[in-house]
N, C-alpha and C positions, 0 to 999 in steps of 0.2 A: 698464371697457373700452369703446371706441367702435367702432361699425361705420360706416365712412365709405362710404356708398352713396347713390345718389340715391333720392328717395322714389318708390316705385312708385304706380301708379294705385290708388285705393281699390277694394275689391271691390264688384261689383254685387250687389244684394240681391233683384232681381226674381224670380228663379227658385228661391228658397230653399224648403226644406221646412218643414213644421209643426214648431215647436220641441219639441212634446211627443214627437216621434219621436227626438230626440237622447237618447243615453244619459247625456250630461253636462249636461243642462239640464232643469229642472222648471218648467213654467209653469202657473199656475192661473188660471182665470177667463177674462176677455175675450180674444178671439182677434184683436183689431185690433192687429197687431204693429207698425204704423206704419213699415214698411220703406221706403216711398217717402220719407217725411220724413227718416228716418235716413240713407238713401243721399244725399239732398240735403245734409245736414249734413256727411257725410263728404267729399263733393265740394267743399264750400265751406269747407274748412279743418280740420275735426275730424281727418281722416285725417292731414293734414300735421303738425298739432300732435302727435298721438299718435305718429306714426312718428318725428318728430324727437326727442321725449323718450325713446322706447324705444331708438332707435339710439344715443343718447348713453350709455346705461347697459347695454345688452345684452352678454352674454358670447358671443353667436353670432359665429362667425368668418366671414370672407369665403367660405371654401370651403363652409361650411354654408349661408350665404346664397345662394350660387350654386345649390346643390341645391334650395332653396326656390323659387327663380325658375325653374330648369329644369323642375321638376315642377308649376309653376303653382299652388302651394299657396295663395297669397293669395286666389285666386279662390274658394276653398272656405270662406272666412270667412263667417259669418252673424251679423248683429246685428239685434236685434228688441226692441221695447218689451214689458216685462212689467208690465202695469198693476197687477196685484195687489201686486207687490213694489215698485212705483214705482222701477223701475230699467231699465237697458238690459241685456238678456241677450245672450249670444253663444255661438257654437259655433266653436271654433278647429280648423283643419285639423291633421292630424298624420300621421306615418308609421305604417303598421300594424305589428303585431307580426311579421308574416311578410315583412317588408321584404327579408330576405336571400333567401328562396326565390323571391320575385317579381322579383328583379334590378331594382329600381326605378331605380337610378342607379349609375354606375360608381364614383363617389366615396363611396358609402355603404359603409363597411367595418367599422363598429363600433356597438355599442349606445350608446357614449358620444356619437357623432355624432347618432344617432337621438334620444336623450334630450335632447340640447342643442337640436336643432331643435324638437322637440315642446314643450319647456319655453319656448323663446323665443317661439314662436307663441302659446302660452297667455298669456304675459306681455304680448305686443302686444295681444291681444284684450282682456284685462282693463284695460289702460291706456286703450285706445280707449273702452271703456265708461265708465270714470271721467271721461275728458275730455268725452265726449258729454254725460253727465249734469250735470257741474259747469259747463261752459262754453258749451254749445250748446242743450241742450233747455230750452224755455221752457214746455212744457205741464205740467200737473199730472196726477197719477193721478186717474182717474175712479172708482176703486174706493171704495166706502163699505161698511164692515162692517155687518152686520145690527144693528138697534137692540136686538134681544132677546137679545143675548149675556149670559150670566151674569157677575156680578162675582166675581172670585176674590180 
């Protein structure tokens, strides 16, 4: 299924929180998350590439996409460098479990819609990380394991 919408602006990463505070991310070691560099890569093509690939394959509907845009969920994405794992980590935005009680949006009427939005944003985040790492990031991990590790 294809979602035919224009590519939105990439998320800004300057005011992001420490990734160790996310429940869905575990970062060990260096705290140089290289957000400025990653944001530049997003602006200079990585976001467009990732969004184009994602929108060509996503099962998210136009109605669900409108909810994402109305709630400004894309601005809540966070991407950061995880030097220990030599990868781009991310935190995807999502709709909370109490979406119904909070009356977040008039078009939110079912768990199916909430699940589709949350899954779609997670897929977009993962794909963005993969494209950043494979096509845009040129730096190497600076982590070196200790030399005194036992052989197993």
